[in-house]
C-alpha positions as a Python dict, from the first residue, in 0.01 Angstrom:
ca = {
    (1, 'M'): (0, 0, 0),
    (2, 'I'): (12, 131, 357),
    (3, 'L'): (-316, 137, 551),
    (4, 'G'): (-507, 34, 240),
    (5, 'I'): (-442, 367, 66),
    (6, 'C'): (-359, 333, -301),
    (7, 'P'): (-98, 594, -405),
    (8, 'T'): (-249, 620, -753),
    (9, 'V'): (-572, 764, -614),
    (10, 'D'): (-576, 1137, -687),
    (11, 'F'): (-606, 1253, -326),
    (12, 'A'): (-334, 1018, -199),
    (13, 'F'): (-99, 1117, -483),
    (14, 'K'): (-146, 1487, -410),
    (15, 'K'): (-91, 1438, -37),
    (16, 'T'): (218, 1225, -93),
    (17, 'F'): (394, 1414, -370),
    (18, 'G'): (239, 1763, -360),
    (19, 'D'): (318, 1847, 1),
    (20, 'P'): (640, 2045, 58),
    (21, 'A'): (705, 1832, 367),
    (22, 'N'): (730, 1530, 134),
    (23, 'S'): (953, 1686, -131),
    (24, 'Q'): (1208, 1406, -92),
    (25, 'A'): (941, 1155, -199),
    (26, 'L'): (875, 1362, -512),
    (27, 'I'): (1247, 1385, -587),
    (28, 'S'): (1281, 1008, -553),
    (29, 'L'): (982, 947, -780),
    (30, 'L'): (1107, 1186, -1049),
    (31, 'N'): (1459, 1044, -1043),
    (32, 'A'): (1328, 688, -1066),
    (33, 'I'): (1106, 770, -1363),
    (34, 'L'): (1324, 1012, -1557),
    (35, 'E'): (1666, 845, -1515),
    (36, 'L'): (1847, 1174, -1584),
    (37, 'A'): (2223, 1202, -1627),
    (38, 'H'): (2223, 1449, -1337),
    (39, 'P'): (1960, 1351, -1079),
    (40, 'I'): (1723, 1606, -933),
    (41, 'T'): (1835, 1708, -586),
    (42, 'L'): (1594, 1987, -497),
    (43, 'V'): (1236, 2070, -591),
    (44, 'T'): (1010, 2356, -500),
    (45, 'I'): (642, 2270, -471),
    (46, 'Q'): (435, 2543, -634),
    (47, 'H'): (70, 2645, -624),
    (48, 'P'): (-110, 2387, -843),
    (49, 'F'): (-350, 2628, -1013),
    (50, 'N'): (-278, 2755, -1365),
    (51, 'Y'): (-484, 3063, -1423),
    (52, 'T'): (-586, 3183, -1766),
    (53, 'E'): (-512, 3499, -1957),
    (54, 'F'): (-850, 3521, -2126),
    (55, 'A'): (-1203, 3483, -1991),
    (56, 'A'): (-1285, 3215, -2249),
    (57, 'D'): (-991, 2997, -2143),
    (58, 'K'): (-1034, 2719, -1895),
    (59, 'P'): (-812, 2714, -1583),
    (60, 'S'): (-628, 2395, -1495),
    (61, 'I'): (-536, 2238, -1164),
    (62, 'L'): (-236, 2007, -1150),
    (63, 'D'): (-185, 1720, -908),
    (64, 'V'): (170, 1839, -844),
    (65, 'K'): (347, 2146, -976),
    (66, 'A'): (716, 2177, -895),
    (67, 'T'): (1038, 2325, -1024),
    (68, 'D'): (1389, 2193, -979),
}
């Protein structure tokens, strides 16, 4: 824990793994957790908002949204 900031706190997690400048940190995290046969080498950080199709639906906001 650097500077007393816990990476599991929502804001810290978003700043660490949801920032395109830190995409290598996200790649490392995903590869460590997923243990894929072919590791992830590139991710694209996307807008974290999922909008709805219908007025009655509730929108969602993700901590991190990325594609590989």
